[in-house]
C-alpha positions as CSV (number, residue, x, y, z in Angstrom):
1,M,-96.6,82.1,242.1
2,Q,-96.5,82.1,246.0
3,K,-98.2,79.1,247.6
4,M,-100.7,80.0,249.8
5,H,-99.1,78.4,252.9
6,D,-96.2,80.7,252.5
7,M,-98.2,83.1,253.0
8,D,-99.5,82.0,256.4
9,H,-97.9,84.8,259.0
10,R,-97.0,82.0,261.2
11,I,-95.0,80.0,258.9
12,L,-93.8,83.7,257.8
13,G,-93.0,84.6,261.6
14,K,-91.2,81.6,261.8
15,K,-88.9,81.9,258.7
16,L,-88.4,85.8,259.2
17,E,-87.2,85.1,262.7
18,L,-90.2,87.4,264.1
19,F,-92.0,86.1,267.0
20,M,-92.3,82.4,268.6
21,F,-94.2,80.7,270.6
22,S,-93.6,78.0,273.7
23,E,-95.6,75.3,275.5
24,L,-94.9,76.8,278.0
25,S,-96.5,80.1,278.1
26,P,-99.3,79.1,275.6
27,G,-101.1,81.6,273.5
28,M,-98.8,84.0,274.6
29,A,-96.2,85.3,271.4
30,F,-92.4,85.8,272.4
31,W,-90.9,88.9,270.3
32,L,-87.8,87.9,269.0
33,P,-85.2,90.7,267.8
34,Q,-86.3,91.4,264.1
35,G,-90.3,90.8,265.1
36,S,-89.4,93.9,268.1
37,K,-89.0,95.4,265.5
38,L,-91.7,95.6,264.2
39,K,-93.9,95.6,266.4
40,N,-92.3,99.0,268.0
41,N,-92.1,100.4,264.6
42,L,-95.8,99.8,264.5
43,K,-96.5,101.0,267.9
44,N,-94.4,104.4,267.1
45,I,-96.5,105.3,264.0
46,I,-99.6,104.8,266.0
47,Y,-98.4,106.4,268.9
48,K,-97.5,109.7,266.7
49,S,-100.7,109.8,265.1
50,H,-102.4,109.5,268.7
51,M,-100.3,112.9,269.5
52,L,-101.4,114.7,266.9
53,R,-104.7,113.9,267.8
54,D,-104.7,115.5,271.1
55,Y,-105.0,112.2,273.0
56,A,-102.8,111.7,276.2
57,Y,-100.9,108.6,276.5
58,V,-101.0,107.2,279.5
59,E,-100.0,103.7,281.2
60,S,-101.6,101.3,284.0
61,P,-101.2,98.6,285.9
62,A,-101.6,94.7,284.5
63,M,-103.6,93.8,287.8
64,M,-105.6,95.1,290.0
65,E,-107.5,93.7,292.8
66,D,-110.6,92.1,292.3
67,T,-113.1,95.0,294.1
68,M,-112.3,97.1,290.9
69,W,-113.7,94.6,288.5
70,K,-116.9,93.2,291.2
71,I,-117.7,97.2,290.6
72,S,-117.2,97.1,286.8
73,G,-119.2,93.7,286.3
74,H,-116.0,92.1,284.5
75,Y,-116.1,89.7,287.8
76,D,-119.6,88.7,287.3
77,N,-119.9,88.1,283.6
78,Y,-115.8,87.6,282.7
79,K,-114.6,86.2,285.4
80,E,-113.9,82.7,283.4
81,N,-111.6,84.5,281.0
82,M,-109.2,86.1,283.3
83,F,-106.7,84.8,285.3
84,P,-106.0,85.1,288.5
85,S,-103.4,85.9,291.2
86,I,-103.4,86.0,295.0
87,V,-101.4,88.8,296.9
88,E,-101.0,88.9,300.6
89,K,-104.2,86.6,300.9
90,R,-105.9,89.4,298.3
91,D,-107.7,88.0,295.2
92,Y,-106.3,90.1,291.7
93,L,-107.5,89.7,288.4
94,L,-104.4,90.0,285.3
95,K,-106.5,93.2,283.1
96,P,-108.5,92.0,280.1
97,M,-109.5,95.2,279.3
98,N,-107.7,98.8,280.3
99,C,-111.5,100.5,281.4
100,P,-111.4,100.3,285.1
101,M,-107.8,101.7,285.1
102,H,-108.3,105.1,282.8
103,I,-111.4,105.4,285.6
104,L,-109.3,106.2,288.3
105,M,-107.0,108.1,286.1
106,Y,-109.7,110.1,285.4
107,Q,-110.7,110.5,289.7
108,N,-107.8,111.0,290.6
109,S,-109.0,114.9,290.6
110,I,-111.8,116.8,290.5
111,K,-112.8,117.5,286.5
112,S,-114.2,120.9,285.2
113,Y,-116.9,120.8,281.9
114,K,-114.0,123.2,279.9
115,E,-111.1,120.3,280.4
116,L,-113.7,117.2,278.9
117,P,-113.3,115.8,276.2
118,I,-110.4,113.9,278.2
119,R,-109.0,111.5,275.8
120,Y,-106.5,108.2,277.6
121,F,-104.4,106.4,275.3
122,E,-102.6,103.7,276.5
123,F,-100.5,100.6,274.7
124,G,-102.7,98.2,276.8
125,Q,-100.7,94.6,277.6
126,V,-104.2,92.2,278.0
127,H,-104.8,88.6,279.4
128,R,-107.6,87.0,278.5
129,N,-107.6,82.9,278.9
130,E,-108.9,81.9,275.9
131,L,-109.4,77.6,275.6
132,S,-106.0,76.1,274.1
133,G,-108.3,74.6,271.4
134,T,-109.0,78.3,269.9
135,L,-105.5,79.7,269.7
136,H,-104.0,80.5,266.8
137,G,-100.9,82.4,266.1
138,L,-100.8,85.8,266.5
139,F,-104.6,85.7,265.6
140,R,-106.3,84.3,268.4
141,V,-103.7,84.8,271.4
142,R,-104.1,84.9,275.5
143,E,-101.7,88.3,275.7
144,F,-102.2,91.0,273.4
145,V,-101.5,94.9,273.4
146,Q,-104.4,96.6,272.8
147,D,-103.9,100.2,270.9
148,D,-107.0,101.4,273.5
149,S,-109.0,104.9,274.4
150,H,-111.3,105.8,277.0
151,I,-113.2,109.3,276.0
152,I,-114.4,110.7,278.5
153,C,-116.9,113.7,277.8
154,R,-120.3,115.5,277.5
155,H,-123.0,114.4,275.8
156,T,-123.1,117.3,273.7
157,Q,-119.4,116.0,272.6
158,I,-120.3,112.7,271.5
159,E,-121.0,113.1,267.9
160,D,-117.6,115.2,267.2
161,E,-115.4,112.9,268.4
162,I,-117.4,109.5,267.0
163,L,-116.7,112.1,264.0
164,S,-113.1,112.6,264.7
165,I,-112.1,108.7,265.1
166,L,-114.1,107.2,262.0
167,D,-111.5,110.3,260.7
168,F,-109.1,108.8,262.1
169,I,-109.7,104.5,260.9
170,K,-109.8,106.2,257.4
171,S,-106.8,107.3,257.7
172,L,-104.9,104.5,259.1
173,M,-107.0,101.6,256.6
174,N,-106.0,103.5,253.8
175,F,-102.4,103.7,255.1
176,F,-102.1,100.1,255.1
177,D,-104.2,99.0,252.0
178,F,-107.6,97.6,253.6
179,K,-111.0,98.3,252.3
180,Y,-113.1,97.9,255.3
181,R,-116.7,98.2,256.3
182,I,-119.0,99.8,259.7
183,D,-121.5,98.4,261.1
184,F,-123.5,100.6,263.7
185,S,-125.1,98.2,266.4
186,S,-128.2,99.9,267.9
187,R,-130.6,99.5,271.4
188,P,-130.8,95.9,272.4
189,D,-133.9,95.0,274.5
190,K,-132.1,94.5,277.6
191,S,-130.1,97.3,277.8
192,I,-129.5,100.3,281.3
193,G,-129.6,103.7,280.6
194,S,-133.1,106.1,280.2
195,D,-134.8,106.2,277.1
196,E,-133.1,109.9,276.5
197,N,-129.9,109.0,277.6
198,W,-130.0,106.5,274.5
199,E,-131.7,108.1,272.2
200,K,-128.7,111.2,272.3
201,A,-126.1,108.4,272.0
202,E,-127.8,106.6,268.6
203,S,-128.4,110.1,267.6
204,S,-125.1,111.7,267.9
205,I,-123.6,108.2,265.9
206,K,-126.0,108.7,263.2
207,N,-125.1,112.0,262.8
208,A,-121.3,111.2,262.5
209,L,-121.9,109.0,260.3
210,S,-124.0,110.2,258.1
211,K,-121.6,113.3,257.9
212,F,-118.9,110.8,257.4
213,G,-120.6,110.0,254.3
214,Q,-119.6,106.1,254.2
215,H,-122.2,103.3,253.6
216,Y,-122.9,101.3,257.1
217,Q,-124.6,98.1,258.2
218,L,-127.3,98.7,260.8
219,N,-127.9,95.8,262.8
220,E,-131.0,96.9,264.5
221,G,-130.9,95.9,268.3
222,D,-127.0,94.3,268.1
223,G,-125.9,96.8,270.5
224,A,-124.1,96.6,273.8
225,F,-126.4,96.5,277.0
226,Y,-124.8,99.6,278.3
227,G,-124.9,101.8,274.9
228,P,-124.8,101.2,271.2
229,K,-121.3,100.4,269.3
230,I,-120.0,100.8,265.8
231,D,-117.8,97.8,264.9
232,I,-114.6,97.9,262.3
233,K,-114.5,95.4,259.5
234,I,-111.6,94.5,257.3
235,E,-111.1,92.2,254.1
236,D,-107.9,91.0,254.1
237,I,-105.9,90.0,251.0
238,H,-107.5,86.1,251.4
239,K,-110.9,87.9,251.5
240,R,-111.5,87.3,254.6
241,E,-113.1,89.3,257.3
242,W,-111.6,90.4,260.3
243,Q,-113.1,93.2,263.1
244,L,-110.9,95.2,263.9
245,G,-111.5,98.3,265.9
246,S,-114.5,99.1,267.7
247,I,-116.1,102.7,268.9
248,Q,-118.6,102.0,271.7
249,V,-120.8,104.4,274.1
250,D,-121.2,103.9,277.5
251,F,-123.4,105.1,280.1
252,N,-122.4,101.9,282.8
253,L,-119.5,102.4,283.4
254,P,-119.8,105.9,284.3
255,Q,-123.2,104.9,286.5
256,R,-121.0,101.7,288.2
257,F,-118.2,104.0,289.2
258,D,-120.0,107.3,290.0
259,M,-118.2,110.1,287.8
260,T,-118.5,112.8,287.6
261,Y,-117.4,117.0,286.6
262,I,-118.9,120.1,287.6
263,D,-120.6,121.9,285.2
264,N,-120.6,125.8,284.1
265,E,-122.8,126.1,286.8
266,G,-121.1,124.5,289.7
267,K,-123.7,121.4,289.1
268,E,-121.8,118.0,289.1
269,K,-122.8,116.1,286.0
270,Q,-122.2,112.6,285.0
271,P,-119.8,112.1,282.0
272,V,-119.8,109.3,278.9
273,I,-117.3,107.4,278.3
274,I,-116.6,106.1,274.7
275,H,-114.3,103.1,274.1
276,R,-112.3,102.9,271.2
277,A,-109.7,101.2,269.8
278,I,-108.7,100.9,265.9
279,L,-106.7,98.1,265.5
280,G,-107.8,96.1,268.5
281,S,-105.4,93.8,269.2
282,I,-101.4,94.8,267.4
283,E,-100.5,90.8,267.7
284,R,-103.2,90.3,265.5
285,F,-102.9,93.0,263.1
286,I,-99.7,92.2,262.8
287,G,-100.6,88.4,261.4
288,I,-102.8,90.2,258.8
289,L,-101.0,91.9,258.0
290,L,-97.8,89.6,257.0
291,E,-100.2,87.9,255.3
292,H,-101.9,90.9,252.8
293,H,-98.1,92.3,252.2
294,K,-96.8,88.7,251.5
295,G,-94.3,89.6,254.3
296,V,-92.9,92.5,252.7
297,L,-93.7,95.2,254.8
298,P,-94.7,98.9,254.6
299,I,-91.1,100.9,255.1
300,C,-91.8,102.2,257.9
301,I,-93.1,99.7,259.5
302,S,-90.2,97.0,258.4
303,P,-87.9,95.2,260.7
304,N,-85.2,96.7,258.9
305,Q,-85.4,99.4,256.1
306,L,-82.5,98.6,254.5
307,A,-80.7,95.8,253.2
308,I,-77.2,96.6,252.1
309,V,-75.1,94.0,250.2
310,P,-71.2,94.5,249.5
311,I,-70.2,93.1,246.2
312,S,-67.1,92.4,248.1
313,S,-67.9,90.7,251.3
314,N,-64.0,91.2,252.2
315,S,-63.5,94.4,250.7
316,K,-62.8,97.2,253.7
317,Y,-63.3,99.6,251.7
318,Q,-66.5,99.0,250.8
319,M,-67.4,97.9,254.3
320,A,-65.8,100.9,256.1
321,Y,-68.5,102.7,254.5
322,I,-71.2,100.6,255.1
323,Q,-70.5,100.8,258.6
324,K,-70.5,104.4,258.5
325,L,-73.9,104.6,256.7
326,K,-75.5,102.1,258.4
327,K,-74.5,104.2,262.2
328,A,-76.3,107.6,260.4
329,L,-79.4,105.9,259.6
330,L,-79.0,104.4,262.8
331,L,-79.6,107.8,265.3
332,D,-82.6,108.3,262.6
333,G,-84.4,105.5,263.8
334,I,-83.3,103.5,260.1
335,N,-82.5,99.9,260.7
336,V,-79.8,98.1,258.4
337,K,-78.8,94.7,258.2
338,V,-75.3,94.1,256.5
339,Y,-75.5,91.0,254.2
340,N,-71.8,90.2,254.3
341,A,-71.4,86.3,255.2
342,D,-68.4,84.4,253.5
343,D,-70.9,83.0,250.1
344,T,-71.6,85.0,246.5
345,L,-73.0,88.0,245.8
346,N,-76.0,85.9,243.8
347,K,-76.8,84.1,247.4
348,R,-76.1,86.9,249.5
349,I,-79.1,89.6,247.2
350,K,-81.2,86.2,247.7
351,T,-80.5,85.7,251.2
352,A,-81.8,89.2,251.9
353,E,-85.1,88.9,249.3
354,K,-86.3,86.2,251.5
355,D,-86.1,87.8,254.7
356,K,-88.3,90.3,252.5
357,N,-86.2,92.8,253.2
358,P,-88.4,96.4,251.0
359,L,-85.0,97.9,250.2
360,I,-81.6,96.3,249.2
361,A,-78.8,97.8,248.7
362,I,-75.6,96.8,246.3
363,V,-72.9,98.9,247.2
364,G,-69.2,98.3,245.4
365,D,-66.9,100.1,245.2
366,K,-67.8,102.5,242.2
367,E,-70.8,103.2,245.0
368,V,-68.4,104.1,247.1
369,E,-66.4,106.2,244.6
370,E,-69.6,107.9,243.7
371,N,-71.3,108.3,247.3
372,S,-74.1,106.4,246.1
373,L,-76.2,102.9,245.9
374,N,-77.7,100.9,244.0
375,I,-81.1,100.3,245.3
376,R,-83.6,97.6,244.2
377,D,-86.9,98.1,245.9
378,K,-88.9,94.9,246.4
379,R,-92.2,96.9,246.7
380,K,-92.4,98.9,243.8
381,K,-90.2,96.3,242.0
382,E,-88.0,98.7,240.8
383,N,-84.1,99.1,239.9
384,Y,-82.3,102.6,240.3
385,Q,-79.0,104.3,241.1
386,S,-79.1,107.1,243.8
387,S,-76.7,109.9,245.5
388,L,-76.3,108.7,249.1
389,E,-77.9,112.4,250.4
390,P,-81.4,111.9,248.6
391,F,-82.0,108.5,249.1
392,V,-81.4,109.3,253.3
393,E,-83.9,111.8,253.4
394,Y,-85.8,109.6,251.5
395,L,-86.0,106.8,254.1
396,K,-86.3,109.7,256.9
397,N,-89.5,110.2,255.6
398,E,-90.8,107.1,255.2
399,M,-90.2,106.8,259.1
400,H,-91.0,110.0,259.9
401,V,-94.8,109.1,258.1
402,V,-97.9,109.8,260.6
403,I,-101.5,108.5,259.8
């Protein structure tokens, strides 16, 4: 039975050489080659899944002059958690979130009601000055990447947008084998915005949740001061609960930044912003995944999709076959690691297993002659012989997964 501490993502991260930390940059992960492959594989799936849902991918600067943060309210309410910088006697702050950047993009041109909703999506690298005593591996860091989106829409579009987000969340949680629950937080005592706007927003959320058909918990009066919100909470293999994504309806920032669109009568109207993240933090999610799957990750996000172990590490015949296959798979975005160190066959197989490769292929003269592979599937706990062509197609399909 696997020991609990062996399932700690920090220990797995070190053993598998995925990431490291340094006292020179506390709370900020260094992604090593294997970890970078894992992180990029996850981001690639999330990116494709957003594109199929008509999101517009954007990228924004890491820092901005304090003027914008004063308008947004972050300067007054969040300044102690932000990293300051002075450039040419002007005060800048590293972004702790991406909202003002996306608003500036929206305001880059006049928008018509026909263009709404606009769904900006970004892998936003953000910095938050967490207390050093609270830092904990990938779970609590000072620098992380958000799968962040801001949907700018009309009031009448809130319900459909929330329903679409909930469907997206369900697909993703099912794919990664997580149980989750939904919390809905309503208007707090101290809030901004008209009664009419709050009523419309809460009604839209309740209608969307009703149509979605999944039980949710109501937290009366626990919403943000600028609008009601939905929180997504998952349960990991240790039965711990984590908040991942959130959906927040916001009247505050459109008002603060004087955001408008032109309606069907040619008049200026104020849109609504839906702040939305599904994973919340890519770093935290990877930490949870590592522990949840005990290091043996789904093929599509694993650093290496396939490990190949030649029966004879000195066989030019076997290595020529392996290298040709490795190059062909790489062109399809499939990473292969070859275990041909000068060790016994059993030791090389055990090393491939310790590295938590989801698929291990044993290659001898027989496999070369038959154009096949002897496969050990560590997730399904199956061993089988496969012709090369159908197995390669299987790997391609695994890598082309979209949530």
